[in-house]
Structures are given as C-alpha cells and as structure tokens.
Chimera marker file (.cmm) of the C-alpha trace (Angstrom):
<marker_set name="trace">
<marker id="1" x="60.490" y="-259.062" z="107.663" r="1" g="1" b="0" radius="0.5"/>
<marker id="2" x="58.627" y="-256.026" z="108.663" r="1" g="1" b="0" radius="0.5"/>
<marker id="3" x="57.542" y="-255.052" z="112.244" r="1" g="1" b="0" radius="0.5"/>
<marker id="4" x="55.236" y="-252.144" z="113.157" r="1" g="1" b="0" radius="0.5"/>
<marker id="5" x="54.628" y="-251.183" z="116.588" r="1" g="1" b="0" radius="0.5"/>
<marker id="6" x="51.773" y="-248.735" z="117.687" r="1" g="1" b="0" radius="0.5"/>
<marker id="7" x="52.737" y="-246.417" z="120.796" r="1" g="1" b="0" radius="0.5"/>
<marker id="8" x="49.905" y="-245.005" z="122.819" r="1" g="1" b="0" radius="0.5"/>
<marker id="9" x="49.630" y="-241.307" z="122.719" r="1" g="1" b="0" radius="0.5"/>
<marker id="10" x="51.928" y="-240.983" z="119.647" r="1" g="1" b="0" radius="0.5"/>
<marker id="11" x="50.562" y="-240.251" z="116.348" r="1" g="1" b="0" radius="0.5"/>
<marker id="12" x="53.377" y="-242.306" z="114.616" r="1" g="1" b="0" radius="0.5"/>
<marker id="13" x="54.343" y="-245.927" z="114.844" r="1" g="1" b="0" radius="0.5"/>
<marker id="14" x="57.652" y="-247.507" z="114.937" r="1" g="1" b="0" radius="0.5"/>
<marker id="15" x="58.307" y="-249.435" z="111.783" r="1" g="1" b="0" radius="0.5"/>
<marker id="16" x="61.290" y="-251.514" z="111.628" r="1" g="1" b="0" radius="0.5"/>
<marker id="17" x="62.864" y="-253.934" z="108.739" r="1" g="1" b="0" radius="0.5"/>
<marker id="18" x="64.117" y="-257.017" z="110.562" r="1" g="1" b="0" radius="0.5"/>
<marker id="19" x="66.647" y="-259.643" z="109.107" r="1" g="1" b="0" radius="0.5"/>
<marker id="20" x="65.097" y="-262.101" z="106.884" r="1" g="1" b="0" radius="0.5"/>
<marker id="21" x="66.418" y="-264.976" z="109.197" r="1" g="1" b="0" radius="0.5"/>
<marker id="22" x="64.477" y="-263.421" z="112.406" r="1" g="1" b="0" radius="0.5"/>
<marker id="23" x="62.729" y="-266.225" z="114.276" r="1" g="1" b="0" radius="0.5"/>
<marker id="24" x="59.253" y="-265.264" z="114.013" r="1" g="1" b="0" radius="0.5"/>
<marker id="25" x="58.031" y="-267.328" z="116.917" r="1" g="1" b="0" radius="0.5"/>
<marker id="26" x="60.898" y="-266.043" z="119.207" r="1" g="1" b="0" radius="0.5"/>
<marker id="27" x="59.783" y="-262.542" z="118.332" r="1" g="1" b="0" radius="0.5"/>
<marker id="28" x="56.106" y="-263.369" z="118.996" r="1" g="1" b="0" radius="0.5"/>
<marker id="29" x="56.956" y="-264.588" z="122.330" r="1" g="1" b="0" radius="0.5"/>
<marker id="30" x="59.182" y="-261.566" z="123.185" r="1" g="1" b="0" radius="0.5"/>
<marker id="31" x="55.921" y="-259.448" z="122.284" r="1" g="1" b="0" radius="0.5"/>
<marker id="32" x="53.715" y="-261.565" z="124.378" r="1" g="1" b="0" radius="0.5"/>
<marker id="33" x="56.083" y="-261.228" z="127.444" r="1" g="1" b="0" radius="0.5"/>
<marker id="34" x="55.952" y="-257.322" z="126.983" r="1" g="1" b="0" radius="0.5"/>
<marker id="35" x="52.175" y="-257.302" z="126.698" r="1" g="1" b="0" radius="0.5"/>
<marker id="36" x="51.620" y="-259.505" z="129.621" r="1" g="1" b="0" radius="0.5"/>
<marker id="37" x="53.957" y="-257.452" z="131.830" r="1" g="1" b="0" radius="0.5"/>
<marker id="38" x="56.701" y="-260.244" z="132.137" r="1" g="1" b="0" radius="0.5"/>
<marker id="39" x="59.083" y="-257.633" z="130.853" r="1" g="1" b="0" radius="0.5"/>
<marker id="40" x="59.154" y="-253.734" z="131.094" r="1" g="1" b="0" radius="0.5"/>
<marker id="41" x="60.982" y="-252.956" z="127.745" r="1" g="1" b="0" radius="0.5"/>
<marker id="42" x="60.700" y="-254.615" z="124.316" r="1" g="1" b="0" radius="0.5"/>
<marker id="43" x="64.177" y="-254.477" z="122.684" r="1" g="1" b="0" radius="0.5"/>
<marker id="44" x="64.292" y="-255.258" z="118.917" r="1" g="1" b="0" radius="0.5"/>
<marker id="45" x="67.257" y="-255.609" z="116.602" r="1" g="1" b="0" radius="0.5"/>
<marker id="46" x="67.017" y="-254.273" z="112.969" r="1" g="1" b="0" radius="0.5"/>
<marker id="47" x="68.326" y="-255.426" z="109.763" r="1" g="1" b="0" radius="0.5"/>
<marker id="48" x="71.191" y="-252.914" z="110.311" r="1" g="1" b="0" radius="0.5"/>
<marker id="49" x="71.768" y="-254.332" z="113.658" r="1" g="1" b="0" radius="0.5"/>
<marker id="50" x="70.419" y="-251.129" z="115.378" r="1" g="1" b="0" radius="0.5"/>
<marker id="51" x="68.825" y="-251.713" z="118.689" r="1" g="1" b="0" radius="0.5"/>
<marker id="52" x="65.271" y="-250.216" z="119.312" r="1" g="1" b="0" radius="0.5"/>
<marker id="53" x="63.402" y="-250.086" z="122.650" r="1" g="1" b="0" radius="0.5"/>
<marker id="54" x="59.957" y="-249.562" z="123.319" r="1" g="1" b="0" radius="0.5"/>
<marker id="55" x="58.208" y="-249.374" z="126.788" r="1" g="1" b="0" radius="0.5"/>
<marker id="56" x="56.018" y="-252.250" z="127.117" r="1" g="1" b="0" radius="0.5"/>
<marker id="57" x="53.390" y="-250.112" z="128.857" r="1" g="1" b="0" radius="0.5"/>
<marker id="58" x="53.221" y="-247.937" z="126.025" r="1" g="1" b="0" radius="0.5"/>
<marker id="59" x="52.597" y="-250.613" z="123.090" r="1" g="1" b="0" radius="0.5"/>
<marker id="60" x="49.102" y="-250.338" z="121.639" r="1" g="1" b="0" radius="0.5"/>
<marker id="61" x="49.327" y="-252.956" z="118.930" r="1" g="1" b="0" radius="0.5"/>
<marker id="62" x="52.069" y="-255.097" z="117.075" r="1" g="1" b="0" radius="0.5"/>
<marker id="63" x="52.000" y="-256.017" z="113.505" r="1" g="1" b="0" radius="0.5"/>
<marker id="64" x="54.699" y="-258.555" z="112.386" r="1" g="1" b="0" radius="0.5"/>
<marker id="65" x="54.871" y="-258.574" z="108.406" r="1" g="1" b="0" radius="0.5"/>
<marker id="66" x="55.644" y="-261.068" z="105.773" r="1" g="1" b="0" radius="0.5"/>
<marker id="67" x="58.823" y="-262.986" z="105.492" r="1" g="1" b="0" radius="0.5"/>
<marker id="68" x="58.804" y="-263.401" z="101.697" r="1" g="1" b="0" radius="0.5"/>
<marker id="69" x="59.908" y="-259.675" z="100.822" r="1" g="1" b="0" radius="0.5"/>
<marker id="70" x="57.301" y="-259.114" z="98.201" r="1" g="1" b="0" radius="0.5"/>
<marker id="71" x="55.286" y="-256.163" z="98.612" r="1" g="1" b="0" radius="0.5"/>
<marker id="72" x="52.368" y="-255.089" z="96.325" r="1" g="1" b="0" radius="0.5"/>
<marker id="73" x="52.260" y="-251.621" z="95.014" r="1" g="1" b="0" radius="0.5"/>
<marker id="74" x="49.423" y="-249.896" z="93.309" r="1" g="1" b="0" radius="0.5"/>
<marker id="75" x="46.319" y="-251.224" z="91.841" r="1" g="1" b="0" radius="0.5"/>
<marker id="76" x="45.805" y="-254.710" z="90.750" r="1" g="1" b="0" radius="0.5"/>
<marker id="77" x="46.403" y="-258.306" z="91.782" r="1" g="1" b="0" radius="0.5"/>
<link id1="1" id2="2" r="1" g="1" b="0" radius="0.2"/>
<link id1="2" id2="3" r="1" g="1" b="0" radius="0.2"/>
<link id1="3" id2="4" r="1" g="1" b="0" radius="0.2"/>
<link id1="4" id2="5" r="1" g="1" b="0" radius="0.2"/>
<link id1="5" id2="6" r="1" g="1" b="0" radius="0.2"/>
<link id1="6" id2="7" r="1" g="1" b="0" radius="0.2"/>
<link id1="7" id2="8" r="1" g="1" b="0" radius="0.2"/>
<link id1="8" id2="9" r="1" g="1" b="0" radius="0.2"/>
<link id1="9" id2="10" r="1" g="1" b="0" radius="0.2"/>
<link id1="10" id2="11" r="1" g="1" b="0" radius="0.2"/>
<link id1="11" id2="12" r="1" g="1" b="0" radius="0.2"/>
<link id1="12" id2="13" r="1" g="1" b="0" radius="0.2"/>
<link id1="13" id2="14" r="1" g="1" b="0" radius="0.2"/>
<link id1="14" id2="15" r="1" g="1" b="0" radius="0.2"/>
<link id1="15" id2="16" r="1" g="1" b="0" radius="0.2"/>
<link id1="16" id2="17" r="1" g="1" b="0" radius="0.2"/>
<link id1="17" id2="18" r="1" g="1" b="0" radius="0.2"/>
<link id1="18" id2="19" r="1" g="1" b="0" radius="0.2"/>
<link id1="19" id2="20" r="1" g="1" b="0" radius="0.2"/>
<link id1="20" id2="21" r="1" g="1" b="0" radius="0.2"/>
<link id1="21" id2="22" r="1" g="1" b="0" radius="0.2"/>
<link id1="22" id2="23" r="1" g="1" b="0" radius="0.2"/>
<link id1="23" id2="24" r="1" g="1" b="0" radius="0.2"/>
<link id1="24" id2="25" r="1" g="1" b="0" radius="0.2"/>
<link id1="25" id2="26" r="1" g="1" b="0" radius="0.2"/>
<link id1="26" id2="27" r="1" g="1" b="0" radius="0.2"/>
<link id1="27" id2="28" r="1" g="1" b="0" radius="0.2"/>
<link id1="28" id2="29" r="1" g="1" b="0" radius="0.2"/>
<link id1="29" id2="30" r="1" g="1" b="0" radius="0.2"/>
<link id1="30" id2="31" r="1" g="1" b="0" radius="0.2"/>
<link id1="31" id2="32" r="1" g="1" b="0" radius="0.2"/>
<link id1="32" id2="33" r="1" g="1" b="0" radius="0.2"/>
<link id1="33" id2="34" r="1" g="1" b="0" radius="0.2"/>
<link id1="34" id2="35" r="1" g="1" b="0" radius="0.2"/>
<link id1="35" id2="36" r="1" g="1" b="0" radius="0.2"/>
<link id1="36" id2="37" r="1" g="1" b="0" radius="0.2"/>
<link id1="37" id2="38" r="1" g="1" b="0" radius="0.2"/>
<link id1="38" id2="39" r="1" g="1" b="0" radius="0.2"/>
<link id1="39" id2="40" r="1" g="1" b="0" radius="0.2"/>
<link id1="40" id2="41" r="1" g="1" b="0" radius="0.2"/>
<link id1="41" id2="42" r="1" g="1" b="0" radius="0.2"/>
<link id1="42" id2="43" r="1" g="1" b="0" radius="0.2"/>
<link id1="43" id2="44" r="1" g="1" b="0" radius="0.2"/>
<link id1="44" id2="45" r="1" g="1" b="0" radius="0.2"/>
<link id1="45" id2="46" r="1" g="1" b="0" radius="0.2"/>
<link id1="46" id2="47" r="1" g="1" b="0" radius="0.2"/>
<link id1="47" id2="48" r="1" g="1" b="0" radius="0.2"/>
<link id1="48" id2="49" r="1" g="1" b="0" radius="0.2"/>
<link id1="49" id2="50" r="1" g="1" b="0" radius="0.2"/>
<link id1="50" id2="51" r="1" g="1" b="0" radius="0.2"/>
<link id1="51" id2="52" r="1" g="1" b="0" radius="0.2"/>
<link id1="52" id2="53" r="1" g="1" b="0" radius="0.2"/>
<link id1="53" id2="54" r="1" g="1" b="0" radius="0.2"/>
<link id1="54" id2="55" r="1" g="1" b="0" radius="0.2"/>
<link id1="55" id2="56" r="1" g="1" b="0" radius="0.2"/>
<link id1="56" id2="57" r="1" g="1" b="0" radius="0.2"/>
<link id1="57" id2="58" r="1" g="1" b="0" radius="0.2"/>
<link id1="58" id2="59" r="1" g="1" b="0" radius="0.2"/>
<link id1="59" id2="60" r="1" g="1" b="0" radius="0.2"/>
<link id1="60" id2="61" r="1" g="1" b="0" radius="0.2"/>
<link id1="61" id2="62" r="1" g="1" b="0" radius="0.2"/>
<link id1="62" id2="63" r="1" g="1" b="0" radius="0.2"/>
<link id1="63" id2="64" r="1" g="1" b="0" radius="0.2"/>
<link id1="64" id2="65" r="1" g="1" b="0" radius="0.2"/>
<link id1="65" id2="66" r="1" g="1" b="0" radius="0.2"/>
<link id1="66" id2="67" r="1" g="1" b="0" radius="0.2"/>
<link id1="67" id2="68" r="1" g="1" b="0" radius="0.2"/>
<link id1="68" id2="69" r="1" g="1" b="0" radius="0.2"/>
<link id1="69" id2="70" r="1" g="1" b="0" radius="0.2"/>
<link id1="70" id2="71" r="1" g="1" b="0" radius="0.2"/>
<link id1="71" id2="72" r="1" g="1" b="0" radius="0.2"/>
<link id1="72" id2="73" r="1" g="1" b="0" radius="0.2"/>
<link id1="73" id2="74" r="1" g="1" b="0" radius="0.2"/>
<link id1="74" id2="75" r="1" g="1" b="0" radius="0.2"/>
<link id1="75" id2="76" r="1" g="1" b="0" radius="0.2"/>
<link id1="76" id2="77" r="1" g="1" b="0" radius="0.2"/>
</marker_set>
C-alpha cells in the first residue's frame, strides 16, 4: 500500500510503501488523530520496517493508495 503525506512549507511530499497487510482503518484512525490534534507526531512504519515521523501540525494532506499493488503506467486503459 502506498502512503503520501504532504508537508506544509516543503516542496516535496513524504512517500512511503507500506506492507501489504497494513490495516487501512487503523492507519486512517491514526492520521485522523494527528489531524485533530490528539497526537503531536504521526509515526508510520514502512515496508522495510523503517519508522518515519511527521509533525502533525505540518501535515497538509494524506493520500492512502491502493492495496492491490497494480499500477497503471503510460497511455491507455
């Protein structure tokens, strides 16, 4: 599953590839807690077990990608 986090005052986003068995609803709840101020830091563990922290106050947007692993590239359907 892909996760992209936009950070305020930064031209680049944080892009992570999460394990396929990541609980989407638990991740979503964790993001919502960060956006509502319930937690100060959003911690996410990627596919290679690296932990990444993003300050909740700096999160501009979060995009949770597909779990099927299929990516469409180029032109066409």
